[in-house]
C-alpha angles and dihedrals in degrees: 000000000000114000093236093054090054091048093051091045090055089047095055095043092051090047090054095048098044093039088059094046091085092061093050090046092055091046092052092051094053088091106000128067123250088253091054093050095046092048092046089050094055093040095052091048090053094046093051091052097048093100089062097043101088094053091042095055090051093046096053117078113246092239089059099049094087093051091049091052090046087052090056091050100047096032099046120355101058096035090053091061094040093055096045092049094045093049089063092066111024135058119267089234092059090045089055093050093049092046088058088066087080095094090046091051089045089056095045094045091042094049098047102033110020102039092242116174110225120185121212092245092055092048088049090051091054093049094047091050091049092049089050090052092050091051091049094056096042092049089096092059098240134088121161110227096165099108109055095167093063090043088056090058090064091045089055090049093052090047087055090050090052091051093047098052090051094047094048092044094052106031106024100040096120096048121096117256094232092048092054092049095045096051093042097052102031090056088058096052098091094042090052093050089052090048092051090050093054091044089059093241095139090054092059121102091261093166093065117098099244092052091044091054093046091049092047091050091050092049093048086049090055097042098047106017094044115018101035094032093050092054092049090046093052088049091052092044093056094041101044105020138248099293099049092043091053092052089069083095087072092060094058095079090060089060090043091058091049090052087049091055092049089051091049098254119151120252120204133205087246089061091049090051091050091052090053089051090052092052090050089053092051091049092051092048092052099038115117121230091240090059 
């Protein structure tokens, strides 16, 4: 199978998984706190990867273990809390726009700290995609910008994403994707259990239906939206490079529109045009010079 087909396949699968994460996050926070949901997300991701942990720890060079664990912290652990907390006080549309800053942070961080070579065309593609995403979310004529402190939490999360993709792309290129994810998340299992204990999670009426549903949503979020998605993302990162991998954030609005249709929301021609603009930006960012 051609390499580009595999890359685009990973792109669309990740867009589907991460685009659906917001729904699971909201479902989890119906009865649980943002801290509960974020911790359960990381914990379930670690538990599902335990069978791969022993082999992963042996496969990763000892001098790389600290970097792998750091990748788990800055690429998943801290952003999980930042997004959940931010979603309690800002619009989902604003969260989506700010999340799309990941490719821009990837370029800035890569350019100034990781010696990344960024052509003018690739930078233009990222900017076009980001503008398309902004237009998509403002197409309803309303964005809440009243709470800048919570908006800053997502900005910090996207900055961490930008640092992580560069770090993995440069220093962990030769390490298997499942090995990186396994070590990163399994090492967080015990800390997450301790955090849940001090948060009082185990004292909640977990046998009641509302709490069961919220817990299940949080665990699915961790299993698919974190464990599986992280493995696929690391695969894409090492196959297609930092910039294209980071533009996965531009695929999320397509899934958001589909969720909107399923929920009976109205989709306008303006929104369709914005999605086309986003796709053009992704194409330009991934287009090779020879093409």
